[in-house]
C-alpha positions as semicolon CSV with decimal commas, in nm:
position;residue;x (nm);y (nm);z (nm)
1;M;11,353;9,404;12,486
2;D;11,215;9,649;12,733
3;S;10,845;9,673;12,815
4;Y;10,802;9,987;12,606
5;S;10,918;9,806;12,289
6;V;10,697;9,504;12,358
7;H;10,401;9,734;12,421
8;S;10,467;9,922;12,097
9;L;10,496;9,598;11,898
10;L;10,171;9,468;12,046
11;I;9,991;9,790;11,951
12;V;10,121;9,766;11,594
13;A;10,024;9,398;11,571
14;V;9,671;9,458;11,700
15;M;9,622;9,750;11,461
16;A;9,751;9,542;11,168
17;V;9,510;9,257;11,248
18;F;9,211;9,489;11,281
19;T;9,303;9,681;10,966
20;A;9,325;9,356;10,769
21;L;8,997;9,238;10,923
22;V;8,816;9,557;10,823
23;R;8,957;9,535;10,470
24;F;8,868;9,168;10,416
25;L;8,536;9,151;10,603
26;P;8,323;9,273;10,308
27;F;8,458;8,991;10,090
28;F;8,353;8,735;10,349
29;A;8,019;8,899;10,429
30;F;7,921;8,948;10,063
31;P;8,090;8,677;9,854
32;E;8,075;8,674;9,475
33;G;7,745;8,537;9,350
34;R;7,551;8,615;9,668
35;K;7,282;8,881;9,638
36;R;7,371;9,198;9,828
37;P;7,112;9,377;10,042
38;K;6,959;9,689;9,888
39;V;7,098;9,911;10,164
40;I;7,454;9,800;10,082
41;I;7,400;9,873;9,712
42;Y;7,257;10,215;9,803
43;L;7,548;10,297;10,034
44;G;7,794;10,191;9,766
45;K;7,640;10,448;9,533
46;V;7,607;10,746;9,768
47;L;7,897;10,717;10,015
48;P;8,180;10,801;9,772
49;Y;8,014;11,135;9,687
50;A;7,941;11,206;10,054
51;L;8,302;11,137;10,148
52;I;8,434;11,363;9,871
53;G;8,199;11,637;9,991
54;M;8,327;11,598;10,346
55;L;8,688;11,616;10,223
56;V;8,618;11,935;10,029
57;V;8,458;12,095;10,336
58;Y;8,755;11,982;10,549
59;C;9,005;12,124;10,300
60;F;8,835;12,464;10,292
61;K;8,763;12,492;10,667
62;G;9,075;12,694;10,745
63;V;9,053;12,930;10,450
64;S;8,994;13,296;10,532
65;V;8,839;13,508;10,260
66;F;8,918;13,821;10,463
67;E;9,298;13,778;10,474
68;A;9,549;13,752;10,189
69;P;9,563;13,541;9,975
70;F;9,182;13,523;10,024
71;G;9,156;13,151;9,943
72;V;9,279;13,197;9,586
73;P;9,536;12,910;9,591
74;E;9,281;12,670;9,735
75;L;9,016;12,772;9,485
76;L;9,255;12,746;9,188
77;A;9,373;12,403;9,303
78;C;9,013;12,289;9,346
79;V;8,925;12,406;8,995
80;L;9,231;12,226;8,857
81;V;9,136;11,903;9,036
82;A;8,785;11,921;8,890
83;A;8,916;12,001;8,541
84;L;9,173;11,720;8,552
85;H;8,912;11,474;8,669
86;I;8,665;11,574;8,399
87;W;8,941;11,552;8,139
88;K;9,125;11,233;8,241
89;R;8,875;11,055;8,472
90;N;9,167;10,941;8,685
91;T;9,155;11,009;9,058
92;L;9,530;10,980;9,111
93;I;9,611;11,229;8,836
94;S;9,345;11,467;8,967
95;V;9,454;11,456;9,330
96;F;9,829;11,458;9,271
97;G;9,799;11,729;9,007
98;G;9,595;11,944;9,244
99;V;9,831;11,892;9,536
100;I;10,141;11,970;9,329
101;F;9,974;12,279;9,180
102;Y;9,858;12,399;9,524
103;M;10,202;12,351;9,679
104;A;10,365;12,538;9,389
105;L;10,119;12,825;9,431
106;V;10,174;12,847;9,806
107;Q;10,553;12,814;9,787
108;F;10,631;13,030;9,483
109;V;10,337;13,255;9,394
110;F;10,151;13,340;9,715
111;C;10,449;13,332;9,955
């Protein structure tokens, strides 16, 4: 093995260890039966909504309302995602349905 391959494997190994550590750390820090701090409970309630808000802003950041198609595909896909989520209450169905609908609009309708 050359040094480039060893270096690449070491990078992947370190990233895998740290990813696993970040994923498992909450289970060690807050085991079942132990009372969680109020700040952790608060963050668990508000962070999912904050992250969704950030994702929506990120998704719409490149949309121009002054050039065709004026953000129509993005807006329609966003409405579909919201409608699917209200109807089914399933994140995977909502997200995948919105992505498939958006890609169909961009590829076949607003091309």
